[in-house]
N, C-alpha and C positions, 0 to 999 in steps of 0.2 A: 520486410519487417524483420528485425533482428531478434531472434529468440535467444535468450541467455541460458547459461547453465545455473538454474536456480537450485537452491537447497530443497530437499524433499521436506515434506510436512513432518516426518519423523525426526529429521536433523534439526528442524526449527524447534520441535518440542524439546529435544535434548539440550539445545542451547538455552532456551528459556528456563528449563528446570535447573541448569547449571547457574544461570544468572540469579535465580531465586536462592539457591544454596549459597551463592557468594555474597548474599545480602543486598542485592539490588532492590531498591524500593519498589513496591507493588506497582505504582503508577508508571514505572519505567520498564516493565517487563514486556517489551515490544521488540520484534525483529522484523525489519523491512527487507524485502527481496525484490529486485527488479526482474520481472518475468519476461518483458518484451520492450523494445524501443524502436520507434520509427520517427525520423526527422525531429528528434528532441522531445517526442511525446512518449511517456512511460506508462507501462502497466506495472503497478506495484502491489505485491501481496504483503499485508501486515498481519503477522501472527502475534497473538497476545496470550499471556497467562494472567488470568483474572481471579482475585480472591473474592468469593461470594459465599455467604452463609456457612463459613467455617471450612471451606475447601477451595482448592485451585482448579480452574477450568481453562482448557485451551480453546482459543477461538481464532478465526481468520476473517479478514475483510479484504476488499480490493479497492484500489484507487487508480484513476487515470490522471496523470499529471501532464498538463499542456505545456509545461516549461521545465526542462531538466534542471536548469540553474536554480529556479525557485524551489524545486524538490530538494536539492542539495542544501539550500539555506533554510528549509522548513517553513517557507512562506506559502500558506494555503490560499491567500487572496489579499487584496488590498483595495483601498479606496483611491480613486483618481481625483484629480483637482476639481472636476465638475461634479463630484460626489457620486459618480457611477462606481460600481464595484466590479472588479474583475476577479474571477475565481480561477486559480491555477490547478486546483485539485477537485476532481469530481468522483464521488463514490460510485462504484459499479456493483451491479447485482450479479451474484453467481454463488452457487454452493460449492464450487470447486474451481480449480485452475482452468479447466476446459471451458466452462461456462463463462468465466470472467474474460478469457481470451476471445471468445466469440463476441461478447459485449464490446470489448476493446476494438475488434475489427470493424464492427458495425458503427461505432463511434468515429473511428478513423475515416470510414467511407463517407460519413456525413460531413465531417470537417473538410474533406477534399472536394466536396461538391460545390 
C-alpha cells in the first residue's frame, strides 16, 4: 500500500481560508488529498469550508475510489448499457485519517477476497 505525503489538516485549513479570501465561490471551497493508493484504488480526504448560519466551518470526509482514472475525471459512477449502475466512489466512515485508513484497509481486504 502506498502512503503519500498528504497535507496536514492545518495546511488544508490555510489553503481553504486563502481560497475564500481570494473569492472562490463557497460551493468550490474543497481540497482533495490522496492519503493512500493501492493498485489504482485511492483513499481520498476531502476538506471543505462551508458557510452556515453566518459563519464558516471546516469539515472533512473520506472517499474510496475504485478507479484512479475516474477520480481524475470526477466521475463518481455511471449507468451501464443494461441499466446497472457502477459506483467508482464509496464514502468511508472515520472521524480522522487513522480511522479512515483502517476502513480503507478493510475494504481492500474484502475486494481482494
